[in-house]
GUDREN-812845 format. One line per field, with one value per residue (C-alpha): residue in three letters; chain; x negated, y, z. Coordinates in pm, 1 decimal, padded with zeros to 6 digits. Last residue first. Layout:
% GUDREN-812845
r = ALA/...
c = A/...
c1 = X/...
c2 = Y/...
c3 = Z/...
***
This chain:
% GUDREN-812845
r = LYS/GLU/LEU/PHE/CYS/VAL/PRO/LYS/GLY/LEU/ALA/GLU/ALA/TYR/GLU/LEU/GLU/ARG/ARG/THR/SER/GLU/GLY/ILE/TYR/GLY/GLY/VAL/ASN/PHE/VAL/ARG/VAL/PHE/ASP/ALA/LEU/ASP/ILE/LYS/PHE/LEU/HIS/LEU/ILE/ASP/LEU/GLN/THR/ALA/GLN/ALA/PRO/THR/ILE/GLY/LEU/SER/VAL/ASP/ASN/LYS/SER/ALA/GLY/ILE/THR/LEU/VAL/ILE/TYR/GLY/ASP/LEU/THR/ASP/ARG/LEU/ARG/TYR/GLU/GLU/PHE/ALA/GLU/GLN/ALA/LYS/SER/THR/SER/GLY/CYS/HIS/VAL/VAL/ILE/LEU/PRO/ARG/THR/ALA/GLN/ALA/LYS/ILE/GLN/LEU/LEU/ASP/ASN/LEU/THR/MET
c = A/A/A/A/A/A/A/A/A/A/A/A/A/A/A/A/A/A/A/A/A/A/A/A/A/A/A/A/A/A/A/A/A/A/A/A/A/A/A/A/A/A/A/A/A/A/A/A/A/A/A/A/A/A/A/A/A/A/A/A/A/A/A/A/A/A/A/A/A/A/A/A/A/A/A/A/A/A/A/A/A/A/A/A/A/A/A/A/A/A/A/A/A/A/A/A/A/A/A/A/A/A/A/A/A/A/A/A/A/A/A/A/A/A
c1 = -08167.4/-08099.4/-08319.7/-08628.5/-08939.8/-09281.9/-09606.8/-09906.9/-10131.5/-10287.4/-10144.8/-09808.0/-09814.9/-09902.5/-09621.4/-09377.3/-09488.7/-09448.0/-09098.5/-09013.1/-09105.8/-08907.1/-08596.4/-08505.9/-08131.7/-08001.1/-07704.1/-07945.8/-08301.2/-08462.3/-08806.5/-08999.8/-09374.6/-09623.2/-09948.3/-09948.0/-10251.5/-10285.9/-09907.8/-09935.2/-10205.7/-09964.3/-09707.0/-09951.2/-09998.8/-09623.3/-09605.9/-09890.9/-09702.6/-09393.6/-09608.3/-09732.5/-09375.5/-09273.2/-09069.0/-08805.8/-08693.6/-08325.1/-08365.6/-08414.0/-08566.5/-08912.2/-08757.3/-08989.3/-09177.1/-09098.6/-09187.7/-09481.4/-09357.3/-09585.2/-09385.6/-09260.9/-08907.9/-08784.7/-08987.2/-08856.0/-08494.9/-08537.2/-08703.9/-08485.7/-08156.4/-08278.7/-08437.3/-08132.9/-07901.2/-08107.0/-08102.1/-07949.1/-08092.9/-08415.9/-08472.8/-08686.9/-09005.3/-09068.2/-09416.9/-09465.6/-09766.8/-09804.9/-09874.5/-10233.4/-10272.9/-10217.2/-10441.8/-10638.8/-10307.4/-10203.7/-10531.3/-10500.6/-10148.8/-10263.9/-10560.4/-10325.9/-10123.1/-09779.7
c2 = 11146.2/10931.0/10852.4/10911.5/11086.6/10998.3/11191.9/10958.1/11013.2/10667.9/10571.9/10709.1/10483.2/10181.5/10248.6/10296.5/09967.9/09790.5/09941.0/09840.1/09480.3/09474.3/09639.3/10006.1/10066.5/10424.0/10331.8/10293.2/10354.3/10364.5/10492.7/10699.5/10703.1/10962.4/10994.2/10620.2/10398.5/10278.1/10228.8/09996.3/09802.1/09764.0/09629.6/09363.2/09260.5/09211.4/09018.3/08794.2/08725.5/08630.6/08403.1/08220.0/08189.3/08035.9/08222.7/08000.6/08275.1/08183.1/08241.5/08615.2/08720.2/08785.9/09031.0/09053.2/09329.7/09597.4/09954.7/10165.4/10459.2/10706.5/11025.3/11238.1/11319.8/11063.2/10797.6/10910.3/10890.9/10553.9/10369.4/10581.6/10433.3/10071.8/10083.0/10270.0/10000.5/09726.0/09903.8/09653.1/09322.2/09470.4/09644.9/09948.7/10089.9/10268.2/10392.6/10730.0/10833.0/11198.1/11266.4/11326.1/11674.3/11729.4/11882.5/11560.7/11373.8/11581.2/11500.9/11135.2/11119.5/11255.1/11016.1/10724.8/10822.9/10981.8
c3 = 10308.3/10002.8/09700.4/09910.2/09782.7/09929.5/09887.2/09916.0/10217.0/10194.6/10534.8/10416.7/10111.8/10327.4/10576.7/10288.3/10131.7/10466.0/10510.1/10152.5/10227.5/10554.5/10417.4/10396.2/10374.9/10397.0/10178.9/09890.7/10011.3/09668.3/09763.9/09507.5/09572.1/09452.0/09258.6/09201.2/09146.1/09506.9/09524.2/09224.8/09409.5/09702.1/09455.5/09342.2/09705.6/09750.0/09421.8/09539.2/09863.8/09664.1/09447.0/09757.4/09889.1/09554.9/09295.9/09136.4/08897.5/08941.6/09316.6/09262.4/09595.8/09450.5/09207.4/08911.1/08731.1/08984.4/08898.6/08793.8/08588.8/08410.5/08444.5/08156.8/08270.5/08015.4/08197.0/08536.0/08416.8/08242.9/08529.7/08756.4/08633.8/08626.8/08972.2/09106.4/08969.0/09135.2/09472.2/09716.6/09593.3/09459.8/09790.5/09739.5/09593.1/09263.9/09183.1/09019.4/08811.2/08715.7/08350.2/08243.3/08100.0/07730.8/07465.5/07404.3/07380.2/07077.6/06903.1/07001.5/06858.2/06521.9/06523.2/06591.0/06289.7/06274.4
***
């Protein structure tokens, strides 16, 4: 299939919804992996974590961790809705801030667990 073929099909389609994934990378890693695939196959544009700031093997500095937090806020700006991976009911400090920001923007929020 050529680019022109794809562009013709795209011209008939509506823009997919954009979902951003939020949650503790240490407690919800499996959920991040599962829903990255599930949401993609369901036709969503998926914005998810690119790096876990708590992964010591990455050597992320405090300044880089702050930049990652800000980057995630920009992802929330772009998203149509937010999916929170609150495994075991856990919502950590970073996720709580992201949730507060999403709610301030009026973004719909879906939780993995009640």
